[in-house]
C-alpha positions in Angstrom: 24.2 73.0 44.8 27.0 73.4 42.3 26.1 74.8 38.9 25.4 72.6 35.9 25.9 73.5 32.2 22.7 72.6 30.3 23.0 74.8 27.2 25.8 76.4 25.1 25.6 79.0 22.4 29.1 79.8 21.2 30.5 81.4 18.1 34.0 80.0 17.7 36.5 81.1 15.1 35.8 79.3 11.8 32.5 78.0 13.1 30.2 76.6 10.3 27.3 75.2 12.3 26.3 73.7 15.7 24.3 70.6 16.6 22.6 70.3 20.0 22.3 66.6 20.8 20.8 65.0 23.8 23.8 65.7 26.0 26.5 67.1 23.8 26.7 70.3 21.8 28.8 69.8 18.7 30.4 72.7 16.8 31.7 72.3 13.3 34.9 74.3 12.8 35.7 74.9 9.1 34.3 71.6 8.1 37.5 70.1 9.4 37.2 69.8 13.1 34.5 69.3 15.7 34.4 70.9 19.1 32.3 68.6 21.3 31.1 70.1 24.5 29.9 67.5 27.0 27.1 69.4 28.9 25.6 68.4 32.2 22.3 67.4 30.5 21.1 63.9 31.2 18.8 61.8 29.1 16.9 58.6 29.6 14.4 56.8 27.3 15.5 59.3 24.6 14.2 62.2 26.7 16.4 65.0 28.1 15.5 65.4 31.7 14.7 68.9 33.1 17.7 69.4 35.3 21.4 69.0 34.7 23.8 66.9 36.8 26.8 68.9 38.2 30.2 67.6 36.9 28.5 64.9 34.7 29.9 66.5 31.5 33.4 66.7 32.9 33.3 63.1 34.1 32.0 61.8 30.8 34.5 63.8 28.8 37.5 62.8 30.9 36.5 59.1 30.9 36.0 59.1 27.2 39.4 60.8 26.6 41.2 58.2 28.7 39.6 55.3 26.8 40.2 56.9 23.4 43.9 57.2 24.3 44.0 53.6 25.6 42.6 52.1 22.4 44.5 53.9 19.6 46.3 50.6 18.9 43.0 48.9 18.0 41.5 51.6 15.7 42.1 55.2 14.9 39.8 57.7 16.6 38.6 61.3 16.2 40.3 62.9 19.2 42.8 65.6 18.7 42.8 67.4 22.1 40.9 68.1 25.3 41.4 71.9 25.8 38.8 72.0 28.6 37.6 69.4 31.2 34.3 69.4 29.4 35.5 69.6 25.8 37.1 67.3 23.2 38.2 68.6 19.8 38.6 66.1 17.0 38.6 65.5 13.3 35.3 65.8 11.4 34.1 62.4 10.3 31.1 61.3 8.2 29.3 59.2 10.7 27.6 55.9 10.0 23.9 56.2 10.8 24.0 53.2 13.2 25.2 52.6 16.7 27.2 49.4 17.3 25.8 48.0 20.6 27.7 45.1 22.0 26.3 43.0 24.9 28.2 40.6 27.1 25.3 39.8 29.5 21.5 39.6 29.2 20.1 42.6 31.0 18.4 45.9 30.5 16.2 46.3 27.4 17.5 43.0 26.0 16.3 41.2 29.2 12.9 43.0 29.1 12.5 41.8 25.5 13.7 38.2 26.4 11.3 38.0 29.4 8.4 38.9 27.1 9.2 35.9 24.8 11.6 37.5 22.3 14.3 35.1 21.2 16.0 37.1 18.4 17.4 40.6 18.7 18.8 42.4 15.6 19.0 39.1 13.7 20.9 37.5 16.6 19.3 34.3 17.9 19.3 34.0 21.7 19.5 30.7 23.6 16.5 29.3 25.5 16.5 29.2 29.3 18.6 32.2 30.0 18.2 34.3 33.2 18.6 38.0 33.9 22.2 39.1 34.0 23.5 35.8 32.6 26.7 36.0 30.6 26.3 35.2 26.9 28.5 32.4 25.5 30.2 35.2 23.6 29.4 38.9 23.2 26.7 39.7 20.7 26.3 42.8 18.5 22.8 44.4 18.4 23.0 47.6 16.3 20.4 50.4 16.4 19.7 53.2 14.0 20.9 56.6 15.2 17.8 58.6 15.8 17.4 62.4 15.6 16.7 64.4 18.7 13.4 63.4 20.3 13.1 60.2 18.3 13.8 56.6 19.5 16.6 54.5 18.2 15.4 51.4 16.5 16.9 47.9 16.4 18.4 47.0 13.1 20.1 43.8 11.9 23.3 43.4 10.0 21.3 42.2 7.0 19.1 45.4 7.1 22.1 47.6 7.4 23.7 46.1 4.3 20.4 46.0 2.4 19.8 49.7 3.1 23.3 50.6 2.1 24.2 52.1 5.5 27.6 50.4 5.2 29.3 48.2 2.6 30.0 44.5 3.5 33.7 45.4 3.9 32.9 48.4 6.1 30.5 46.4 8.3 33.0 43.6 8.7 35.5 46.2 10.0 32.9 47.8 12.3 32.2 44.4 13.9 35.9 43.7 14.2 36.6 47.0 15.9 33.5 46.7 18.1 34.5 43.3 19.5 38.1 44.3 20.0 37.2 47.5 21.8 34.8 45.6 24.0 37.5 43.1 24.9 39.9 45.9 25.8 37.2 47.6 27.9 36.4 44.3 29.6 40.1 43.8 30.5 40.5 47.3 31.9 37.3 47.0 33.9 38.4 43.7 35.4 41.5 45.3 36.8 39.2 47.7 38.6 36.9 45.1 40.0 34.2 45.8 37.4 32.4 43.9 34.7 31.8 45.7 31.4 28.3 44.4 30.7 27.3 46.2 27.5 28.2 49.4 25.7 27.8 51.2 22.4 30.3 52.6 19.8 29.9 55.1 17.0 32.0 55.1 13.9 32.6 57.4 11.0 34.9 57.9 8.0 37.7 60.4 7.6 39.8 60.5 4.4 38.3 57.1 3.5 39.3 55.5 6.8 37.0 54.3 9.6 37.4 56.2 12.9 35.9 55.6 16.3 33.9 58.7 17.2 32.2 60.3 20.2 32.4 58.7 23.7 33.7 55.3 24.8 33.1 53.3 27.9 31.3 56.1 29.9 28.4 55.6 32.2 26.1 57.1 29.5 27.2 54.6 26.9 28.0 51.6 29.1 26.7 49.4 31.9 29.1 48.0 34.6 28.5 45.4 37.3 30.8 45.0 40.3 32.7 41.7 40.0 32.6 41.0 43.7 29.4 39.3 44.5 28.2 39.0 40.9 28.0 35.2 40.9 26.4 35.0 44.3 23.7 37.6 43.3 23.1 35.8 40.0 22.6 32.4 41.6 20.2 33.9 44.1 18.3 35.8 41.3 19.1 39.1 43.1 19.7 42.5 41.4 23.3 43.2 40.5 25.2 46.0 42.1 25.9 48.1 39.1 27.5 51.4 37.9 25.6 52.8 35.0 22.8 55.1 34.0 20.3 52.2 34.6 19.7 53.4 38.1 18.3 56.7 36.6 16.0 54.7 34.3 14.9 52.5 37.2 14.1 55.7 39.3 12.0 57.0 36.4 10.2 53.7 35.9 9.5 53.5 39.6 7.9 56.9 39.3 5.8 56.1 36.3 7.9 57.4 33.4 9.3 55.4 30.5 9.3 58.2 27.8 5.8 57.3 26.5 3.3 59.9 25.3 1.4 61.5 28.1 3.8 60.6 30.8 5.4 63.2 33.0 9.0 63.3 34.2 8.9 63.0 38.0 10.2 65.9 40.0 14.0 66.0 40.2 14.7 67.3 43.7 18.1 68.6 44.7 18.6 65.3 46.6 18.0 63.2 43.5 20.3 65.5 41.4 23.1 65.2 44.0 22.7 61.4 44.3 23.0 61.0 40.5 26.1 63.2 40.4 27.6 61.1 43.2 26.9 57.9 41.4 28.7 59.3 38.3 31.7 60.2 40.5 31.7 56.7 41.9 31.9 55.2 38.5 34.6 57.7 37.4 36.9 56.8 40.3 36.3 53.0 39.9 36.8 52.8 36.2 39.8 55.2 36.0 41.4 54.3 39.3 41.9 58.0 40.0 40.2 60.5 42.3 37.8 62.8 40.6 39.1 66.4 40.7 36.2 68.8 40.4 36.8 71.7 38.1 35.3 75.1 39.1 31.7 75.6 38.3 31.7 79.4 38.9 31.4 80.4 35.2 31.4 77.2 33.1 30.3 78.8 29.8 33.0 81.5 29.9 35.8 79.1 30.9 34.9 76.7 28.0 34.8 79.6 25.5 38.2 80.9 26.6 39.9 77.5 26.5 38.5 76.5 23.2 39.3 79.8 21.5 42.8 79.6 22.8 43.2 76.1 21.3 41.7 77.0 18.0 43.8 80.1 17.6 47.1 78.3 18.2 
């Protein structure tokens, strides 16, 4: 098995602090820049799984970088450079404490809620009579709070966000505008690759008084994709869609009795399971980018990253 990077502990020039997230380690450089290392950790149900997935960090980082570059005409984003296949350096933003989730289709957690009788999510009313994987008349925005490590994100409505002062009405209007425009761009790019962008999430922050898109965009960790071919036929037959997303990891966990609830144990992650997850991520990378995935060396990931980042910061 190729090696996976599951933890970092760097001391970069000008480093002020470090935050270890579920899958990313974020280094604050001089309160001006962030060095975001996309590790090979994988999370599901807000739990970090015990084994890393080789090349996952590289794939996520490179997909996000491509989409950040492809959407700069829609809104400014935090990216400055990618000095290493697993690293993005960007401007430090003050993040909004919410994630903007946008859904084009009824599936995943929204479908599970709908099936149980829920007809309103985050203040958005849902039509009666919908079926799993059905397209909404137009995309809906269902924000969540941004939880700390180990805690669950919670659904929140636009009205609650404004009432709690998490964003001003003007800011929230722009967040919605950017979210829908980015989703439309992602949908168009996916369609060219024979994919449907089903749902995704965006994070935003402020830098010098301006709203910036932060973090990742349109990766398999933040998004769900269906294959266009066969979608309608499967939908009409009530069959599961062929999809490229992290949902297959969640389904494997649920099939083995784990949903992140207290007292539940993560099932054993065999080498075969780890390899299959890595291969699924590569499949999505190549589909969504239209490029062959080039594996970077995994011989000494930590030292390579440290060298590349230091060289960039010392320019």
